[in-house]
MARRO-159842 format. One record per residue (C-alpha): residue in one letter; chain; x negated, y, z negated. Coordinates in Angstrom, 1 decimal. Layout:
% residues N
> resn,chain,u,v,w
> A,A,X,Y,Z
...
//
This chain:
% residues 549
> resn,chain,u,v,w
> M,A,0.5,-0.2,0.1
> A,A,-2.6,2.3,-0.7
> T,A,-4.2,1.7,3.0
> T,A,-1.1,2.8,4.3
> F,A,-0.1,5.4,2.0
> S,A,-3.6,7.0,2.5
> T,A,-3.3,7.6,6.0
> L,A,-0.3,10.5,5.4
> S,A,-3.2,12.7,3.4
> E,A,-5.9,12.5,5.8
> S,A,-5.9,15.5,7.8
> V,A,-5.3,15.9,11.1
> E,A,-5.2,17.7,14.4
> R,A,-2.6,20.7,14.5
> P,A,-0.4,20.5,17.2
> S,A,-0.8,23.5,19.6
> G,A,2.3,25.5,18.0
> G,A,1.0,24.8,14.8
> P,A,1.6,26.9,11.6
> R,A,-0.7,28.8,9.7
> L,A,-1.1,26.3,6.3
> D,A,-4.6,28.1,4.5
> Q,A,-3.3,31.5,4.3
> A,A,-4.7,32.8,1.0
> I,A,-2.4,33.8,-1.9
> H,A,-2.5,37.5,-2.8
> P,A,-4.1,38.1,-6.2
> A,A,-0.9,39.7,-7.7
> G,A,0.6,36.9,-6.5
> R,A,-1.2,34.8,-9.2
> W,A,-0.6,36.9,-11.9
> L,A,3.3,37.2,-11.4
> F,A,3.2,33.5,-11.4
> L,A,1.6,33.4,-14.5
> A,A,3.3,36.3,-16.2
> A,A,6.7,34.2,-14.7
> L,A,5.6,30.6,-16.4
> V,A,4.1,31.8,-19.6
> G,A,7.6,34.0,-19.9
> G,A,9.9,31.7,-19.4
> L,A,7.9,29.4,-22.0
> A,A,8.2,31.8,-24.4
> Y,A,12.0,32.1,-23.6
> A,A,12.6,28.9,-24.5
> G,A,10.7,28.9,-27.6
> I,A,11.9,32.0,-28.8
> S,A,15.7,31.0,-28.1
> I,A,15.3,27.8,-29.9
> F,A,14.2,30.0,-32.9
> T,A,16.9,31.7,-32.3
> D,A,19.5,29.5,-32.3
> T,A,18.5,27.6,-35.2
> A,A,18.6,29.8,-37.5
> Q,A,21.9,31.0,-36.6
> V,A,23.4,28.2,-37.6
> G,A,21.0,27.4,-40.9
> E,A,19.1,24.8,-39.2
> Q,A,15.6,24.7,-40.5
> M,A,13.1,22.6,-38.2
> A,A,10.0,21.2,-40.1
> T,A,6.7,21.6,-38.6
> G,A,6.4,18.6,-37.2
> V,A,9.4,17.9,-35.6
> F,A,9.2,21.9,-33.5
> L,A,6.5,20.8,-32.4
> F,A,7.4,17.0,-31.0
> L,A,10.9,19.5,-29.3
> G,A,8.2,21.3,-28.0
> L,A,6.1,18.8,-26.4
> A,A,9.2,16.9,-25.3
> L,A,10.2,19.7,-23.2
> L,A,7.2,20.9,-21.5
> I,A,7.0,17.1,-20.2
> A,A,11.2,18.0,-19.0
> L,A,10.3,21.2,-17.2
> G,A,6.5,18.9,-16.2
> F,A,9.1,16.5,-14.5
> E,A,11.3,19.9,-12.8
> F,A,7.9,21.7,-11.9
> V,A,6.7,18.3,-10.3
> N,A,10.4,18.0,-8.4
> G,A,10.1,21.4,-7.3
> F,A,6.1,21.4,-5.6
> H,A,7.2,17.6,-4.5
> D,A,10.5,18.6,-3.4
> T,A,9.6,21.8,-1.2
> A,A,8.5,20.0,2.1
> N,A,12.5,19.4,2.6
> A,A,13.9,23.3,2.9
> V,A,10.5,25.3,4.5
> A,A,8.7,22.8,7.1
> T,A,11.3,23.3,9.6
> V,A,11.2,26.9,9.0
> I,A,6.6,26.9,9.3
> Y,A,7.0,24.6,11.9
> T,A,9.0,26.8,14.2
> N,A,7.4,29.8,13.2
> S,A,10.4,31.7,11.7
> M,A,8.6,32.4,9.0
> P,A,5.0,32.0,7.5
> A,A,4.4,29.6,5.1
> S,A,3.2,31.8,2.0
> V,A,6.6,33.7,2.8
> A,A,8.4,30.7,2.7
> V,A,7.7,28.8,-0.3
> V,A,8.5,32.1,-2.1
> W,A,11.7,32.5,-0.8
> S,A,12.7,28.6,-1.5
> G,A,11.6,28.9,-5.0
> F,A,14.0,32.3,-5.6
> F,A,17.0,30.2,-3.7
> N,A,15.6,27.0,-5.5
> F,A,16.2,29.2,-9.2
> L,A,19.5,30.7,-7.9
> G,A,20.9,27.2,-6.9
> V,A,20.2,26.3,-10.3
> M,A,21.8,29.4,-12.5
> F,A,24.9,28.4,-10.2
> S,A,25.1,24.9,-10.8
> S,A,28.1,23.3,-12.8
> G,A,26.5,20.8,-14.9
> A,A,28.0,18.1,-13.5
> V,A,25.2,16.2,-12.5
> A,A,23.3,16.5,-15.5
> Y,A,26.0,14.7,-17.0
> S,A,26.5,11.9,-14.7
> I,A,22.6,11.0,-15.4
> I,A,22.8,10.9,-19.0
> T,A,25.8,8.1,-18.5
> L,A,23.3,5.7,-17.1
> L,A,22.0,6.0,-20.7
> P,A,21.9,3.0,-23.2
> V,A,24.9,4.0,-25.6
> D,A,23.5,3.2,-28.7
> L,A,20.4,5.7,-27.8
> I,A,22.7,8.6,-26.8
> L,A,24.1,7.7,-30.2
> H,A,20.9,7.9,-31.6
> V,A,19.1,10.1,-29.5
> G,A,17.7,11.7,-32.8
> S,A,15.8,8.2,-33.8
> N,A,12.1,7.4,-32.8
> A,A,14.0,4.6,-30.5
> G,A,16.1,7.6,-29.0
> F,A,12.2,9.9,-28.6
> A,A,10.6,6.9,-27.1
> M,A,13.3,6.4,-24.4
> I,A,13.0,10.1,-23.0
> F,A,9.3,10.4,-22.8
> A,A,9.4,6.9,-21.5
> L,A,12.0,7.9,-18.5
> L,A,10.2,11.2,-18.1
> L,A,6.9,10.2,-18.1
> A,A,7.4,7.3,-15.6
> A,A,9.4,9.3,-13.2
> V,A,6.3,12.4,-13.2
> L,A,3.3,9.5,-12.6
> W,A,5.5,8.5,-10.2
> N,A,5.8,11.6,-8.3
> L,A,2.8,13.2,-8.8
> A,A,1.2,9.3,-7.1
> T,A,3.3,9.7,-4.3
> W,A,2.6,13.9,-3.2
> Y,A,-0.8,13.0,-3.7
> V,A,-1.1,10.6,-0.5
> G,A,1.1,12.9,0.9
> L,A,4.6,10.6,0.7
> P,A,7.9,12.2,1.0
> N,A,9.8,10.9,-1.7
> S,A,12.5,11.3,-3.8
> S,A,12.1,12.9,-7.0
> S,A,15.9,11.9,-7.8
> H,A,14.9,8.2,-7.1
> A,A,12.4,8.5,-9.4
> L,A,13.7,9.4,-12.5
> I,A,17.3,7.0,-11.8
> G,A,14.6,4.4,-11.5
> S,A,13.2,5.2,-14.6
> I,A,16.5,5.4,-17.1
> L,A,17.8,2.4,-15.5
> G,A,14.4,0.2,-16.7
> V,A,14.9,2.1,-20.3
> G,A,18.2,0.7,-20.4
> F,A,17.1,-2.7,-19.0
> A,A,14.1,-3.0,-21.7
> N,A,16.6,-1.4,-24.2
> Q,A,18.5,-4.4,-24.2
> L,A,16.0,-6.9,-23.9
> L,A,14.3,-5.8,-26.6
> S,A,17.5,-5.7,-28.7
> S,A,18.4,-8.9,-30.5
> G,A,21.4,-10.6,-30.1
> K,A,23.0,-9.1,-26.8
> G,A,22.9,-10.1,-23.1
> G,A,20.1,-8.4,-20.5
> T,A,22.0,-6.1,-18.8
> A,A,24.4,-5.0,-21.2
> G,A,22.2,-2.2,-21.8
> V,A,22.5,-0.7,-18.4
> D,A,26.0,0.7,-17.1
> W,A,26.4,-1.1,-13.7
> G,A,28.9,0.5,-12.8
> Q,A,27.8,3.8,-13.1
> A,A,24.4,2.6,-11.8
> E,A,26.3,1.6,-8.5
> K,A,28.1,5.0,-8.3
> V,A,25.0,6.9,-8.4
> L,A,23.0,4.2,-6.3
> S,A,25.2,4.1,-3.6
> A,A,25.0,7.9,-3.2
> L,A,21.3,7.6,-3.0
> L,A,21.6,4.6,-0.6
> F,A,24.3,6.3,1.8
> S,A,23.4,9.9,2.1
> P,A,20.4,9.2,4.4
> M,A,22.2,7.2,6.7
> I,A,25.0,10.1,6.9
> G,A,21.4,12.6,7.2
> F,A,19.9,10.6,9.7
> I,A,23.5,10.0,11.7
> G,A,23.9,13.5,10.8
> A,A,21.5,15.0,12.7
> L,A,21.3,13.1,15.7
> L,A,24.8,13.7,16.7
> L,A,24.7,17.4,15.6
> L,A,21.5,17.4,17.8
> L,A,23.3,16.2,20.4
> A,A,26.7,18.5,20.4
> M,A,24.4,21.1,19.9
> K,A,22.8,19.9,23.8
> L,A,26.0,20.0,24.9
> V,A,27.4,23.6,23.3
> L,A,24.2,25.4,23.2
> R,A,22.4,25.2,26.1
> N,A,19.5,27.6,26.0
> P,A,16.2,25.5,26.7
> K,A,14.4,27.1,24.1
> L,A,15.8,25.4,21.4
> Y,A,14.8,21.6,22.4
> T,A,11.0,22.8,22.8
> E,A,8.0,22.9,21.7
> P,A,8.2,26.6,19.9
> E,A,4.8,28.9,21.1
> A,A,1.9,29.0,19.0
> N,A,2.1,31.6,16.4
> T,A,5.4,33.3,18.0
> P,A,8.8,33.2,16.0
> P,A,11.8,32.1,17.8
> P,A,14.4,34.8,19.2
> R,A,15.9,36.1,16.9
> G,A,19.3,34.7,16.4
> I,A,17.8,31.4,15.9
> R,A,15.3,32.7,13.5
> A,A,18.7,33.8,12.0
> L,A,19.8,30.2,11.8
> L,A,16.7,28.7,10.3
> I,A,16.1,31.2,7.8
> A,A,19.6,30.2,6.5
> T,A,19.4,26.6,6.6
> C,A,16.1,26.9,4.4
> T,A,18.3,28.9,2.3
> A,A,21.0,26.8,2.3
> V,A,19.0,23.8,1.3
> S,A,16.6,25.4,-1.2
> F,A,19.9,26.3,-3.1
> A,A,21.4,23.1,-2.8
> H,A,18.3,21.3,-3.7
> G,A,18.2,23.7,-7.2
> G,A,22.0,22.8,-7.7
> N,A,21.5,19.4,-7.7
> D,A,18.0,18.4,-8.8
> G,A,17.9,20.9,-11.4
> Q,A,20.7,19.5,-13.2
> K,A,18.5,16.3,-13.6
> G,A,16.1,18.2,-16.3
> M,A,19.1,20.1,-17.6
> G,A,20.6,16.8,-19.0
> L,A,17.3,15.9,-20.3
> I,A,16.3,18.4,-21.9
> M,A,20.3,18.9,-24.3
> L,A,19.5,15.2,-25.0
> I,A,15.9,16.2,-26.8
> L,A,17.8,19.3,-28.5
> I,A,20.5,17.3,-29.8
> G,A,18.1,14.9,-30.9
> C,A,15.8,17.6,-32.6
> A,A,18.2,20.2,-33.8
> P,A,21.6,18.9,-33.5
> T,A,23.4,21.3,-35.7
> A,A,22.6,24.3,-33.3
> Y,A,23.2,21.8,-29.8
> A,A,25.4,18.9,-30.8
> L,A,28.5,20.6,-30.8
> N,A,29.5,23.8,-28.1
> R,A,29.5,26.5,-31.0
> T,A,30.4,29.2,-28.7
> M,A,34.1,27.4,-27.9
> P,A,36.4,30.3,-29.7
> E,A,38.3,29.7,-32.7
> S,A,41.5,30.4,-30.7
> A,A,41.0,26.8,-28.7
> T,A,41.1,25.6,-31.7
> P,A,45.2,24.9,-32.2
> A,A,45.2,23.7,-28.2
> F,A,42.2,20.8,-28.9
> V,A,44.5,19.5,-32.0
> A,A,48.0,19.6,-30.0
> S,A,46.4,17.6,-26.9
> A,A,44.2,14.8,-29.6
> T,A,47.3,14.3,-31.0
> T,A,49.1,13.5,-27.9
> A,A,46.9,11.8,-26.6
> A,A,47.0,9.8,-30.0
> N,A,50.5,9.2,-29.7
> A,A,49.9,7.4,-26.0
> F,A,47.4,5.1,-27.3
> A,A,48.8,4.5,-30.5
> A,A,52.1,3.4,-28.6
> K,A,50.3,0.8,-26.7
> S,A,47.9,-0.4,-29.6
> G,A,50.9,-3.1,-31.2
> G,A,50.5,-1.4,-34.5
> A,A,46.3,-3.0,-34.1
> G,A,44.9,-0.1,-36.6
> S,A,41.7,0.5,-38.3
> G,A,39.4,2.0,-40.4
> V,A,37.5,5.5,-39.0
> E,A,34.0,3.3,-39.7
> A,A,36.1,0.2,-37.6
> A,A,36.9,2.3,-35.2
> R,A,33.7,3.7,-34.3
> A,A,32.1,0.0,-34.1
> T,A,35.5,-1.0,-31.7
> L,A,34.8,1.8,-29.6
> T,A,30.9,1.4,-29.6
> V,A,31.1,-2.4,-28.5
> A,A,33.6,-1.4,-25.5
> L,A,31.5,1.1,-24.0
> Q,A,28.3,-1.5,-24.2
> T,A,30.7,-4.0,-22.2
> K,A,32.9,-1.7,-20.5
> Q,A,36.1,-4.0,-21.7
> A,A,38.0,-1.3,-23.2
> A,A,42.2,-2.6,-22.2
> S,A,43.1,-3.9,-25.3
> P,A,45.4,-3.2,-28.0
> A,A,42.3,-3.0,-30.9
> V,A,40.5,-0.3,-28.5
> Y,A,43.9,1.6,-27.7
> G,A,43.8,1.2,-31.9
> A,A,40.7,2.6,-32.4
> V,A,41.2,5.9,-30.2
> D,A,44.0,6.8,-32.1
> T,A,42.6,6.5,-35.7
> L,A,39.4,8.2,-34.2
> S,A,41.3,11.4,-32.3
> R,A,43.2,11.6,-35.2
> D,A,40.3,11.4,-37.5
> V,A,38.5,14.3,-35.1
> S,A,41.5,16.7,-34.6
> Q,A,41.6,16.3,-38.5
> R,A,38.5,17.6,-39.6
> I,A,38.0,20.4,-36.6
> G,A,41.7,21.8,-37.9
> G,A,40.1,21.6,-41.2
> Y,A,37.3,23.4,-40.4
> G,A,38.8,26.6,-38.1
> S,A,36.4,26.0,-35.2
> L,A,33.3,23.8,-33.5
> E,A,31.0,26.7,-35.0
> K,A,32.1,26.2,-38.0
> V,A,31.3,22.9,-38.6
> P,A,28.7,22.2,-41.4
> A,A,24.8,20.9,-40.4
> T,A,25.9,17.6,-42.2
> A,A,28.7,17.1,-40.2
> T,A,27.9,17.6,-36.5
> P,A,25.9,14.7,-36.0
> N,A,28.6,12.2,-36.9
> L,A,31.4,14.4,-35.0
> R,A,29.5,15.1,-31.4
> N,A,28.8,11.0,-32.0
> D,A,33.2,10.6,-32.3
> M,A,34.1,12.7,-29.6
> Y,A,31.8,10.8,-27.1
> L,A,32.8,7.7,-28.4
> V,A,36.7,9.0,-27.5
> L,A,35.5,10.7,-24.1
> D,A,33.8,8.3,-22.8
> T,A,36.5,5.1,-24.2
> T,A,39.4,7.0,-22.6
> R,A,37.3,7.8,-19.2
> L,A,36.4,4.3,-19.0
> L,A,40.2,3.3,-19.3
> T,A,41.8,5.9,-16.9
> K,A,39.1,5.0,-14.2
> D,A,40.0,1.5,-14.3
> A,A,43.0,1.4,-12.0
> A,A,44.7,-2.2,-13.7
> A,A,44.3,-0.1,-17.2
> A,A,45.5,2.9,-16.2
> K,A,48.9,1.3,-14.9
> A,A,49.8,0.8,-18.5
> F,A,50.0,4.6,-19.4
> S,A,53.0,6.9,-17.3
> E,A,51.9,10.2,-15.4
> P,A,53.0,12.1,-18.7
> E,A,50.9,10.3,-20.8
> L,A,47.5,10.5,-18.3
> K,A,48.2,14.1,-18.1
> A,A,47.8,14.6,-21.8
> I,A,44.6,12.0,-21.7
> G,A,43.0,13.9,-18.7
> D,A,43.9,17.3,-20.5
> Y,A,42.1,15.7,-23.7
> Q,A,39.1,14.6,-22.3
> A,A,38.7,17.9,-21.2
> N,A,38.4,20.3,-24.4
> L,A,36.5,16.8,-25.7
> E,A,33.9,17.6,-22.9
> R,A,34.0,21.1,-23.0
> G,A,33.5,20.8,-26.9
> T,A,30.1,18.2,-26.5
> R,A,28.9,18.4,-22.4
> Y,A,27.8,22.4,-22.3
> I,A,24.1,23.7,-21.4
> P,A,22.9,27.3,-23.0
> L,A,22.2,29.7,-20.6
> W,A,18.1,29.8,-21.8
> V,A,18.3,25.9,-20.6
> K,A,19.4,26.8,-17.4
> I,A,16.9,29.5,-17.0
> T,A,13.9,27.7,-18.0
> V,A,14.9,24.9,-15.8
> A,A,15.3,27.5,-12.9
> L,A,12.0,28.9,-13.6
> A,A,10.3,25.6,-13.7
> L,A,11.8,24.2,-10.1
> G,A,11.3,27.5,-8.1
> L,A,7.7,28.1,-9.6
> G,A,7.1,24.6,-8.9
> T,A,7.8,25.1,-5.1
> M,A,5.1,27.6,-4.8
> V,A,2.3,25.1,-5.9
> G,A,1.2,21.8,-3.9
> W,A,3.5,22.1,-0.9
> K,A,1.0,22.3,1.6
> R,A,0.6,17.8,1.6
> I,A,4.3,17.0,2.4
> V,A,5.0,20.1,4.5
> V,A,2.7,18.5,7.3
> T,A,4.2,14.7,6.9
> V,A,7.5,16.8,7.5
> G,A,6.9,18.6,10.0
> E,A,3.8,16.6,12.0
> R,A,4.0,12.7,11.3
> I,A,8.1,11.9,11.2
> G,A,8.7,12.8,15.5
> K,A,6.2,12.1,17.7
> T,A,6.6,15.8,19.5
> H,A,6.3,18.6,17.5
> L,A,9.5,20.1,15.5
> T,A,11.8,22.2,18.1
> Y,A,14.4,24.7,16.8
> G,A,17.3,22.6,17.5
> M,A,15.8,19.9,15.0
> G,A,15.2,22.1,12.4
> A,A,18.6,23.5,12.4
> S,A,20.7,20.3,12.8
> A,A,18.4,18.8,10.2
> E,A,18.7,21.1,7.5
> L,A,22.6,22.0,8.8
> M,A,22.9,18.2,7.2
> A,A,20.6,18.9,4.2
> A,A,22.6,21.6,2.8
> G,A,26.0,19.9,3.8
> T,A,25.3,16.6,2.3
> I,A,24.1,18.0,-0.6
> L,A,26.6,20.8,-1.6
> L,A,29.2,17.8,-1.2
> A,A,27.3,15.7,-3.4
> Q,A,26.9,18.2,-6.4
> N,A,31.1,19.1,-6.2
> Y,A,31.8,15.8,-6.8
> G,A,28.9,15.2,-9.3
> L,A,26.4,12.5,-7.6
> P,A,23.2,13.0,-8.1
> V,A,21.7,12.7,-4.2
> S,A,18.3,13.1,-3.0
> T,A,17.4,15.9,-0.8
> T,A,13.7,14.1,0.4
> H,A,15.5,10.9,1.6
> I,A,18.2,12.6,3.3
> L,A,15.8,15.8,5.0
> T,A,13.5,13.4,6.1
> S,A,16.4,11.2,7.4
> G,A,17.7,14.4,9.3
> V,A,14.3,15.0,11.2
> A,A,14.7,10.9,12.0
> G,A,17.4,11.1,13.5
> A,A,16.9,14.9,15.1
> S,A,13.5,13.5,16.7
> V,A,15.3,10.3,18.3
> A,A,18.0,12.7,19.6
> N,A,15.7,15.1,21.3
> G,A,13.8,12.5,23.0
> A,A,11.0,12.2,20.5
> G,A,10.5,8.9,19.3
> L,A,8.8,8.1,15.9
> R,A,5.8,7.6,14.2
> A,A,6.1,3.7,13.4
> K,A,3.2,4.3,10.7
> T,A,4.5,7.3,8.9
> V,A,8.5,6.0,9.2
> G,A,7.6,2.0,7.7
> S,A,5.3,4.5,5.0
> M,A,8.8,6.5,3.9
> A,A,10.8,3.4,4.2
> L,A,8.1,1.5,1.5
> A,A,8.2,4.3,-1.0
> W,A,11.8,4.4,-0.9
> V,A,12.4,0.5,-1.4
> M,A,9.8,0.0,-3.6
> T,A,10.3,3.7,-6.1
> L,A,13.4,1.9,-8.1
> P,A,11.2,-1.0,-9.0
> V,A,8.5,0.8,-9.6
> A,A,10.5,3.3,-11.9
> M,A,11.9,0.6,-13.8
> A,A,9.2,-1.5,-14.6
> L,A,7.0,2.2,-15.5
> S,A,9.6,3.5,-17.9
> G,A,10.4,-0.3,-19.0
> G,A,6.7,-1.1,-20.0
> L,A,5.9,2.8,-21.5
> Y,A,9.2,2.2,-24.0
> W,A,8.1,-1.5,-25.0
> L,A,4.9,0.5,-25.4
> L,A,5.9,3.4,-27.7
> L,A,8.6,1.1,-29.5
> T,A,5.7,-1.3,-30.2
> L,A,3.0,1.9,-31.8
> L,A,6.2,2.9,-33.6
> D,A,6.6,-0.7,-35.3
> A,A,2.5,-0.6,-35.7
> F,A,2.6,2.6,-37.8
> G,A,5.9,2.0,-39.5
> A,A,7.9,4.5,-38.0
> R,A,10.3,3.0,-36.0
//
C-alpha cells in the first residue's frame, strides 16, 4: 500500500495550463493566522471559565487541564479536517485559473467558517448516537474519556497518514470508523454482553449508507450534468483546457467561484458539526453542571415542557398494561432497551411513563433547567437522554408506532422536541472555535491533495465545465444530506464528481490514482476501527494498571 500511495506525493510536471502553487505568503498573513489561532483558544478557555463560574461549578486544576487537552485534540481533528479537505473546494478554481491559490484557500476558509456558524447541529448528534449507550450515560468516567481520546486520535492519525501521501481521504469516514471501533471494542471488553450490542447498527447502517451512496451520486450526477451542459451550453471554452495563467471569461469565472463557495459552505456546515458533537461530550463529562443541560431555556418554557411530558406519559401508561416500576428500575429497563434495540414491550412503556413523570416533576419543582442544582444535573440529563432515545426508538419502528394513535404520536413528538431542546444544544463559543479551527485548517497543507484532485484523477487538464459540474453536484448533495442530519464525505463526493466529469468530457481516468483512492476508501473503515479499538483497549489497560478505572 505504501508503494501505491507514495506515487501520489511525488512531484510531476505541471500541465501547460497549470497554476502556480508556490506563491509565498505575506508575513502579515502569518501574523493574522497566528493571532486568530491564539485568540480562538483563549476565547474557548475564557468561555469555559465564565460558564462554570456562572453556575458555581469549581473544576479542580487537574480536571481543567484534562479538559484543555481533550479540547485541543478535538479542535486538532477539525484543523486537520480543514487542511485535508481544502482541495475539495479549491482545486477546481485553482486549476481553471479562476482564483490564485493563495486567495482561493483564504476564500474557502472564510466560507467554511460561515458554514459552521449557520449549521443546525443535527449532524453532530447523529454522530453521537453511534456511541455505546453506557459510555454516553457515563461520559465523565475515565472509560468515557478513554473512548473520546481513542476515537479522536485514531481519526487524526489516519487523516495525517493519507494527507502525507496526498490521498483525498474522507475525514468523516475516518471519524465514523473510529466511533464504531470504540463501540465494538467496548462491548467485547464488557462481560456478559454480546460482542456487537455496543454498536447501534441501525444508526450505523443509515450513516454508512449515506457514505456509500453519496460518491455514486457525485459521479453519476456530475457525468450527467456535464453531458446536459454540452447540449445546452455550446461554448467550446467550457470543455477545453484553460490557457496558461489566463482567467476564464467573466461569466464562467463567476460560476466557478460560486461553486467553490457553495462547496466550502456546505463542507463547513456538515464536517464542522462532527467536532461540535464530540466537544459537547467532553464538556458534559468534565463540567456537567454547566453543559449537561441547556440552561439558556427560559423559565417560561417550563409549563409547556411539563404539560408535554404528562401527555406523553399518559400515552405510554395506557399501553403498559399496568407494568409499573420504581425510578431506578425504570432507568435500568430503558438502558437495556437501548442496548438491545428492543423497546416495544409493556415493561418499557411503563418505564417511560415512570421516568417521564419523575423528570417533569423535578423540572417543574425547580422551575426551569437553569435552576437545577449541580448535584442533580448529571442524573437529570441521563434520565432525559434515556427517555428521548427510547421514545425515538419506538416511534421509528413502524410496527411499534402503530400501537399509538395520531394524537398520541403528536404528543410524543412534542415531548421529544422539548427533551432535545433541553439536552442537545451547542453554545455559541463552541461553534465559533470549531469554525475557526476548520477555517484556519483550510489554509495549511492544502497543496498535496490539490495536485491529486487537479492533475491525477483525469488524464487531461481540468476544464471549466468539469469543475463546475463536479462542484455543483458536491454542494447540492452535501447540503441535502445536512438537511436530513446525515454525515457525508465532501472528499468522496467531490473526487467522484471530478471522475464523473472527466468521463463525460472524454478525458478518461488515471487507473493508478483511482485505484489508490478506492483502496483508501475501502481501507479507511477497518483501519480506523482497528486503530480506535486498539487505542481504547490500551488506555483502559493503563487505567487499570494505575487503579484509576
